[in-house]
C-alpha positions, 0 to 999 in steps of 0.5 A: 493689762499685761493679758491684753498687750500679749493679746493684742500682739499676738492678734497682729502677729496672725493678721501679719501672718495670714496676709502673707499666706494669702499673698505670695512675695516670691513672685518671679517675673510678675511686674507691678506697675507696669507702664505702657506707652498710652500711659496706662499702667498695669498692677499685679499681686499674686495672692492666689487664695485672697477671695477679693484684692482691691486697688486704691490709689491718687488716680482713683475715686475710691477702691476698684476690684482688681480680676483674678486669673488662672495663675492666682494673680490679680490685675488692674488697668488704669485709663491712661494716666496724666503726668504726675507722681502718683501713689497706690496700695492694695487691699487683699480680703480687706487688708491693707498691703503695699506692692511686694514688686515695687521698691519704690515708697513714701511716707505721709505722716504714719502711711507708706504707699508705693508710688510711680512717676508718669512723664510729661510737661507737668511732671518733667521736673519731678524725675531725676535728669542727667543734670548737675546734681545739688547737695542733700544734707541732714543737718544738726543745730542748735536752737536755745529759743525752743530750749534744744540743744540739737533740732534738724534740718535738710538743707540742699547746696546747689550743685558746685557749691562746694567748688565755688568756695567764694560764691554766695548764694541766697536762700529759700526757707521751705516749710512742711505742714501738719504731720510732716517733718524735715524730710516732707518737702525732699520726699514728697515735694521732690524738692530736690530734683525740681530744684536741680532741673529748674537750675539746669534748664536756667529757669531758677537761680542756683540758691540754698533750700533749707526744710526745717522741722516745723514741729516745736516739740521734736527735735527731729523725724521720729524715730532719729532723735532720743526716745523718739519710737513712736508713731508719727501723728497728724498734729503735734506739739508746738506747732501753731503756739507761736513757738516755731515763728520766734525761734525762726529767725534766730535760731534757723535764719542765724544758723544757716547765715553763719554756717553757709554762704549766704546772701544775708540780707532781705534781697536774697531770702524767701519763705514758703510754706504748705499749709501749716507753713504756709501759716508759719510763713504768713506770720514769719514774715509779717512779724519780721518785715526786713528779713524776706523779700519773697513769700510764698503761700501755698494752701496755707492755714491763716488765722489762729483764734484765741492765741494763748501762752507764751509766744500769743504776741505773735498772733497779734495785731496782723493788720498792723504787721501787714501795714509794717511788712508792705511799707516796704512790699516784698518783691513777691508776695504768693498765694496758691490754692486749689479750688476744692482746697478746705482752706478755699475760703479763709484765704479768700478772705484773706486775699479780701484783706489784702485787696483791701490795703492795696497789697500787690500779691500773685495768685493761683488758683488750680484745681483740686484740694489739699494734696501734694500734687498742687503743691509740687506744681506750686513750688515749681512755679515759685521757684522761677520767680525769686530771686 
């Protein structure tokens, strides 16, 4: 076993070293990505000894070959790109690499990609503007329901919160999807930039925004709590077994109401989430009908079949729970999903259930699939509808 481990380490080092020799990291004045006025973007990678260099990006259908110049620089120019936060990476002789010229990177589960922003109507609120900025805090709180003395969440407080010490604020609880953590919405979702800009435009109310970790077996982001130096994974322990839902109002909402200047009533609380976070939002709001007046389900997972274990009761009797929830209906029940999302049919069936009950909800169907470009749009719209 030790010999096998040593060989694996040596092989990894050899592959990495070979890639670094092929790619020249000291590249001087090479610019990548370079954005042109017509929204064409040019990418460059100096790899004089490489046989093949490709680019892969959110704006491309599969990998595309780059063209090698006489100076050993490989180049690719895109078609004109639409306003959005775009991600990409390179493949040098089959080895995946980030762009050494671009310091802007984001992590999605265990994968890092480079990114860049194209400005325009769709992405206008994703970009940092010269407006008053809220404060993003990494907050540790006790979660006795989950048996943890410390868990972490990200909390946004709006500009002026620290100075306006008598003012109280409504709260949005914003939940991530499977494989995410308390950093997902702030980094991939551009949540703080979107809310900063909407508040400055007068399109959203100043509010507190709470982004907890929805993995019941984690204290925080991998690597940032004891004994947690492991590779992040898509599915984590205690994510959809009822534990998060059981702990949410008591541990998370209770802590926020006792440590921040909140307006602590149903009319001033919202909960929304994407995918697994939409699943959590559905069930947390259904199990606590007097807690949230605004509910957002973004590409939401809907059902949990054959629930078992300590918290199985949380996923039972949905029809009865919806009846109780809509007896005094939320001011907004918002469902949004892309027409190519793998959860699309589940959402169609769920809306049929709501229709049969005569429940009023707002629905937005966009193009695209299960992806951040949709979830940023849904958040941008949802923030303008609450409180």
